[in-house]
C-alpha positions in Angstrom: -20.5 27.9 2.0 -19.5 26.1 -1.2 -18.0 28.2 -3.9 -16.1 27.5 -7.2 -12.8 29.2 -7.8 -13.4 32.1 -10.1 -12.4 32.3 -13.7 -10.6 35.5 -12.9 -8.3 33.7 -10.5 -7.7 31.0 -13.1 -6.9 33.5 -15.8 -4.5 35.3 -13.4 -2.7 32.2 -12.6 -2.2 31.2 -16.2 -0.5 34.5 -16.9 1.3 34.8 -13.6 4.7 33.4 -12.6 3.7 29.7 -12.8 5.7 27.9 -15.4 4.3 25.2 -17.7 5.9 22.4 -19.6 7.8 20.8 -16.7 7.4 17.2 -15.5 5.2 17.2 -12.4 8.2 16.5 -10.0 10.3 19.4 -11.5 7.4 21.8 -11.5 6.5 21.1 -7.9 10.1 21.3 -6.8 10.4 24.7 -8.5 7.1 26.2 -7.1 6.5 24.1 -4.0 6.8 27.1 -1.6 4.0 28.9 -3.4 1.8 25.8 -2.9 2.3 26.1 0.9 0.6 29.6 1.0 -3.0 30.2 2.0 -5.6 28.5 4.2 -6.1 24.7 4.3 -9.3 23.7 2.6 -11.2 20.6 1.6 -11.9 20.5 -2.1 -13.9 18.6 -4.6 -12.1 18.2 -7.9 -13.9 17.1 -11.0 -11.6 15.6 -13.7 -12.1 15.5 -17.5 -13.0 12.2 -19.1 -16.3 10.2 -19.4 -16.0 6.6 -18.1 -17.7 4.1 -20.3 -17.5 0.9 -18.2 -20.4 -0.1 -16.0 -18.8 -3.0 -14.1 -17.5 -1.5 -10.8 -13.9 -2.7 -10.9 -13.4 -1.7 -14.5 -15.1 1.6 -13.9 -12.8 2.3 -10.9 -9.7 1.4 -13.0 -10.8 3.7 -15.8 -11.4 6.6 -13.4 -7.9 6.0 -11.8 -6.5 6.3 -15.3 -8.2 9.7 -15.9 -7.1 10.9 -12.5 -3.5 9.6 -12.5 -1.9 12.8 -13.7 -3.5 15.3 -11.3 -3.3 12.8 -8.4 0.4 12.5 -8.9 0.8 16.3 -9.1 -1.1 17.0 -5.8 0.7 14.2 -4.0 4.0 15.7 -4.9 2.7 19.2 -3.9 1.6 18.0 -0.4 -2.1 17.4 -0.6 -3.5 15.0 2.0 -6.6 13.0 2.7 -7.1 12.3 -1.0 -10.2 10.1 -1.6 -11.2 9.1 -5.2 -14.8 8.6 -6.0 -14.9 5.2 -7.8 -18.3 5.9 -9.4 -17.8 9.4 -10.6 -14.7 11.0 -12.1 -13.9 13.2 -9.1 -12.0 13.2 -5.8 -11.8 15.0 -2.5 -8.6 16.2 -0.9 -7.2 18.6 1.7 -4.8 21.2 0.3 -3.9 24.9 0.5 -5.9 27.5 -1.4 -2.8 28.3 -3.5 -2.6 24.6 -4.6 -6.3 24.5 -5.2 -6.0 27.6 -7.4 -3.1 26.0 -9.4 -4.8 22.7 -10.2 -7.9 24.6 -11.4 -5.7 25.7 -14.3 -4.8 22.1 -15.4 -6.0 20.9 -18.7 -7.4 17.6 -17.2 -9.4 19.3 -14.5 -13.0 20.6 -15.1 -13.5 22.4 -11.8 -12.3 22.8 -8.2 -14.9 23.4 -5.6 -13.9 24.4 -2.0 -16.4 22.6 0.2 -15.0 23.3 3.6 -12.2 25.1 5.5 -9.9 23.1 7.7 -8.5 24.2 11.0 -4.8 24.2 11.7 -4.8 20.9 13.5 -6.9 18.7 11.1 -5.0 15.6 11.6 -2.0 14.2 13.4 -0.3 11.6 11.3 2.1 10.7 14.2 -0.8 9.9 16.5 -0.8 6.2 15.8 -3.3 4.4 18.1 -6.4 2.2 17.8 -9.1 3.9 15.8 -6.9 6.8 14.7 -7.6 8.7 11.5 -4.5 8.4 9.4 -6.2 8.8 6.0 -3.9 10.2 3.4 -0.9 10.2 5.8 2.6 9.6 4.4 3.9 6.6 6.4 6.7 5.6 4.0 8.9 2.9 5.6 7.2 3.4 9.0 8.3 0.9 11.6 5.1 -0.4 13.2 6.0 -3.9 14.2 3.5 -5.5 16.6 1.6 -2.2 16.9 -2.1 -2.0 18.0 -3.8 -0.6 14.9 -7.3 -2.0 15.3 -9.9 0.0 13.4 -7.3 2.6 12.1 -8.4 4.6 9.0 -5.5 4.2 6.5 -7.5 5.1 3.4 -5.2 6.6 0.7 -2.2 6.4 3.1 1.3 5.8 1.8 2.6 2.7 3.5 5.3 1.8 1.0 8.0 -0.3 2.6 6.3 -0.1 6.0 7.1 -2.8 8.5 3.8 -4.0 10.0 5.1 -7.4 11.1 2.9 -8.9 13.8 0.7 -5.8 13.9 -3.0 -6.0 14.8 -4.9 -4.3 12.0 -8.2 -6.1 12.6 -11.0 -4.0 11.2 -8.7 -1.4 9.7 -9.7 0.5 6.6 -6.9 0.4 4.0 -9.0 1.2 0.9 -6.8 2.8 -1.9 -3.7 2.6 0.4 -0.3 2.1 -1.2 1.6 -0.8 0.3 4.3 -1.6 -2.2 7.0 -3.9 -0.5 5.1 -3.6 2.9 5.8 -6.3 5.4 2.7 -7.8 7.1 4.0 -11.2 8.1 2.2 -12.7 11.2 -0.2 -9.7 11.2 -3.8 -9.9 12.3 -5.7 -8.5 9.3 -9.1 -10.1 10.0 -12.0 -8.0 8.8 -9.6 -5.4 7.3 -10.6 -3.7 4.1 -8.0 -3.5 1.4 -10.3 -2.7 -1.5 -8.5 -1.0 -4.4 -5.3 -1.0 -2.4 -1.9 -1.6 -4.2 0.2 -4.3 -2.6 3.0 -4.9 -5.1 5.4 -7.5 -3.7 4.0 -7.2 -0.2 5.0 -9.9 2.4 1.8 -11.2 4.1 2.9 -14.7 5.2 1.6 -16.6 8.3 -1.0 -13.9 8.7 -4.7 -14.0 9.7 -6.8 -12.5 6.9 -10.1 -14.1 7.8 -13.0 -12.0 6.3 -10.7 -9.4 4.8 -11.6 -7.7 1.5 -9.2 -7.2 -1.4 -11.9 -6.2 -3.8 -10.2 -4.6 -6.9 -6.8 -4.6 -5.2 -3.5 -5.1 -7.0 -1.6 -7.9 -5.4 1.1 -8.5 -8.0 3.9 -10.8 -6.7 2.6 -10.5 -3.1 3.3 -13.5 -0.8 0.5 -14.9 1.3 2.1 -18.3 2.0 0.9 -20.1 5.1 -1.8 -17.5 5.8 -5.5 -18.0 6.8 -7.6 -16.6 4.0 -10.9 -17.8 5.2 -13.8 -15.9 3.5 -11.5 -13.4 1.9 -13.0 -11.3 -0.9 -10.6 -11.4 -3.9 -13.2 -10.3 -6.5 -11.7 -8.4 -9.4 -8.3 -8.3 -7.8 -5.0 -8.8 -9.6 -3.2 -11.9 -8.2 -0.7 -12.3 -11.0 2.4 -14.1 -9.7 1.0 -13.9 -6.2 2.0 -16.8 -3.8 -1.0 -18.5 -2.2 0.8 -21.7 -1.4 -0.1 -23.6 1.9 -3.1 -21.2 2.5 -6.6 -22.0 3.8 -8.9 -20.7 1.1 -12.2 -21.8 2.7 -15.0 -19.5 1.4 -12.7 -17.3 -0.7 -14.4 -15.5 -3.6 -12.2 -15.3 -6.7 -14.9 -13.9 -9.0 -13.3 -11.8 -11.8 -9.8 -12.1 -10.2 -6.7 -12.3 -12.4 -4.9 -15.4 -11.3 -2.4 -15.8 -14.1 0.7 -17.7 -12.8 -0.7 -17.5 -9.2 1.0 -20.1 -7.0 -1.7 -22.3 -5.4 0.6 -25.2 -4.4 -0.7 -27.1 -1.4 -3.6 -24.7 -0.7 -6.7 -26.2 0.9 -10.5 -26.0 1.0 -11.2 -24.6 -2.4 -12.0 -26.0 -5.8 -9.0 -24.0 -7.2 -6.7 -26.0 -4.9 -8.1 -29.3 -6.1 -7.7 -28.4 -9.8 -4.2 -27.0 -9.2 -2.9 -29.9 -7.1 -4.3 -32.6 -9.5 -2.6 -30.9 -12.4 0.6 -30.5 -10.4 0.6 -34.1 -9.1 0.1 -35.5 -12.6 2.9 -33.3 -13.9 0.6 -31.8 -16.5 1.6 -28.4 -15.3 4.0 -26.4 -17.5 7.6 -27.4 -16.8 9.2 -25.7 -13.9 9.7 -22.0 -14.3 13.1 -21.1 -15.7 15.2 -18.9 -13.5 18.1 -16.5 -13.7 20.5 -16.1 -10.9 22.9 -13.2 -11.2 26.2 -12.7 -9.6 27.2 -9.1 -9.7 30.7 -8.5 -11.2 33.6 -8.5 -8.7 35.3 -5.3 -9.5 38.5 -5.9 -7.6 39.4 -9.7 -7.9 42.8 -9.7 -6.0 42.8 -10.3 -2.2 45.3 -11.1 0.5 44.3 -14.1 2.5 42.1 -13.3 5.5 40.4 -10.3 3.9 36.6 -10.1 3.6 35.1 -10.6 0.2 31.4 -9.8 -0.7 29.2 -11.6 -3.1 25.8 -10.2 -4.2 23.2 -10.6 -6.9 19.6 -11.3 -7.7 17.3 -14.3 -8.4 14.2 -14.1 -10.7 12.3 -16.0 -13.3 12.8 -15.5 -17.1 9.6 -13.5 -17.0 10.9 -11.2 -14.3 9.2 -12.6 -11.2 11.4 -12.1 -8.2 12.1 -15.3 -6.1 12.1 -14.7 -2.3 13.6 -16.7 0.5 15.6 -19.0 -1.9 19.0 -20.5 -1.0 21.9 -19.3 -3.0 25.2 -21.1 -3.1 28.5 -19.4 -3.9 30.7 -22.1 -5.4 34.2 -22.3 -6.7 36.0 -24.6 -9.1 39.0 -25.0 -6.7 39.9 -28.3 -5.0 38.9 -27.0 -1.6 36.4 -27.3 0.0 35.4 -30.6 -1.5 31.8 -29.6 -2.3 33.0 -26.3 -3.8 30.7 -24.2 -1.5 32.6 -21.2 -0.1 29.5 -19.3 1.1 25.7 -19.6 1.2 22.8 -17.2 1.8 19.1 -16.7 1.0 17.4 -14.0 -1.1 15.4 -11.3 0.6 11.9 -10.0 -0.1 13.1 -8.3 -3.2 14.9 -11.4 -4.6 18.3 -9.9 -3.8 21.1 -11.6 -1.9 24.5 -10.6 -0.4 27.0 -12.3 1.8 30.5 -11.5 3.1 33.0 -14.3 3.8 36.7 -14.4 4.6 39.1 -15.3 1.8 41.2 -18.5 2.1 43.6 -20.4 -0.1 40.9 -22.2 -2.0 43.3 -23.4 -4.7 46.9 -23.8 -3.5 48.2 -24.5 -7.0 47.8 -21.1 -8.5 45.7 -19.2 -5.9 43.1 -18.5 -8.6 39.5 -19.7 -8.6 36.4 -19.2 -10.7 33.4 -18.3 -8.6 29.7 -18.6 -9.5 26.3 -18.4 -7.9 24.0 -21.3 -8.0 20.3 -21.8 -7.3 19.4 -25.5 -6.9 15.7 -25.0 -7.7 12.7 -26.4 -6.0 9.3 -27.9 -6.8 8.3 -24.8 -8.7 11.4 -23.1 -10.0 14.2 -24.7 -12.1 17.8 -24.5 -11.1 20.2 -22.0 -12.6 23.8 -20.9 -12.4 25.5 -17.5 -13.0 28.5 -16.6 -15.0 32.0 -17.1 -13.5 33.9 -14.4 -11.8 37.7 -14.7 -11.2 39.0 -14.4 -7.6 42.8 -14.4 -6.8 43.9 -14.9 -3.1 47.5 -14.3 -2.3 49.1 -16.4 0.4 49.9 -13.5 2.7 48.1 -14.1 6.1 46.0 -16.7 4.3 44.3 -19.4 6.2 44.4 -22.8 4.6 41.1 -24.3 3.4 39.9 -27.3 5.3 
């Protein structure tokens, strides 16, 4: 039977031992044990704020804004199966009665209605199999490479940093899922639903996304290179700085999508590709994007020969876009080797790089060299070079440079 938490309980909680004025994370850390008390219930939470937009994607965005504070709070406090209503300013969630009572006291909440009680074993987030219900589960950094996840319900799940390389997610439901930095290379994502999901800097290269939906999704800096995007629904999505190079865009719907600085180089089967590649081939496109390659300072520059030395840094554009899978050269101004390259590596999915090499006598005259990182550029990004760092290699046990 549905019932609304009483005003008596709310008044009691306001005057009881709950503290106010903390940031959400500190408050939850301080009182988390109290939020674990009581029965598990399914609640309907109505949030303050009257949306004014009528267009579905803008309406959903406005509702997410109104709900952001309370959603962050209940996430930190352990609520699960959180599903926002994208037409009305309300959401459902599973939580303890003590947490339900607490959020009823929040200034941004109108009411909390308990609509069902939940048995002890409502959901098994570790039971990962085709068709499983993993809605609201915390699967942070989960390793699910080549897993069979056909038809799995991942709505509102936390998949940040998850490794889903080669997984079969055909027909999976990932609406409102959080997939920041997730790896989906070579995955089967055909007919999957990513509506309103957040895929910041996700890796989705060489994947099958035929008939998938990304309606209203955030795909900022995500990499779709070499993927099959046949009939994908990108309506009202955010594709800023996304990489759609070498993709098949046959039947793709970009209505209302934000495509500022989206890379469409060598994509096929769409009018966007023709326009982009004509501009590109005639060199009417804005000059290559300027880049910044960093070489992190070398704190201890003195080495005996034969000791390992580590170089690390980051590569990004002047506007802050990370550059993945780019070759970085570590070069010296010494006479050996003749090309100056003492190490080389590539940036990872975050634009970072690091490499360890063995020190040698790169300059036999004074044992001192200046080292820098270089990015040689490509058809999209301009070359750049870092500041110099001093390295001194003493002859002890040193191997000569060939």
